[in-house]
C-alpha positions as CSV (number, residue, x, y, z in Angstrom):
1,M,104.7,127.2,-25.7
2,P,103.3,126.2,-22.3
3,G,105.7,125.9,-19.5
4,I,106.0,122.9,-17.2
5,W,103.4,124.2,-14.7
6,E,100.9,124.7,-17.4
7,W,101.4,121.1,-18.6
8,I,101.1,119.8,-15.0
9,G,98.0,121.9,-14.4
10,G,96.5,120.7,-17.7
11,G,97.2,117.1,-16.8
12,V,95.6,117.5,-13.4
13,V,92.5,119.1,-14.9
14,L,92.3,116.3,-17.6
15,Y,92.6,113.6,-14.9
16,L,89.8,115.2,-12.7
17,L,87.6,115.4,-15.8
18,L,88.1,111.7,-16.5
19,L,87.4,110.9,-12.9
20,A,84.2,113.0,-13.0
21,R,83.1,111.3,-16.1
22,S,83.6,107.9,-14.6
23,A,81.8,108.9,-11.4
24,W,78.9,110.3,-13.5
25,K,78.6,107.0,-15.4
26,Q,78.6,105.0,-12.2
27,G,76.0,107.3,-10.5
28,E,78.5,108.5,-7.9
29,F,79.0,112.1,-9.0
30,K,77.7,113.5,-5.7
31,Q,80.3,111.5,-3.8
32,F,83.0,112.6,-6.2
33,L,82.1,116.3,-5.6
34,W,82.1,115.8,-1.9
35,G,85.6,114.2,-2.1
36,L,86.8,117.0,-4.3
37,V,85.5,119.6,-1.7
38,I,87.1,117.8,1.2
39,V,90.5,117.5,-0.6
40,A,90.4,121.2,-1.7
41,G,89.5,122.2,1.9
42,L,92.4,120.2,3.4
43,I,94.8,121.7,0.9
44,G,93.4,125.2,1.6
45,F,93.7,124.6,5.4
46,I,97.3,123.4,5.2
47,G,98.2,126.3,2.9
48,G,96.5,128.7,5.4
49,V,98.5,127.3,8.3
50,I,101.7,127.6,6.4
51,W,100.9,131.1,5.3
52,A,100.0,132.1,8.9
53,W,103.2,130.5,10.2
54,I,105.3,132.5,7.7
55,K,103.5,135.7,8.7
56,V,103.9,135.1,12.4
57,K,107.7,134.3,12.0
58,G,108.1,137.6,10.2
59,G,108.7,136.3,6.6
């Protein structure tokens, strides 16, 4: 039985697939991918800053 995080992850993947399908049908798949890359980059950057902050503070 999947846990709560698996259900949430599955929901996010399903939502992104539906968005990708819609973007493909509208001819905006390239813009969708760029948006996805930008959001992933921002999340990665924020995660990296938080990770560095924890390491500098001795966590």
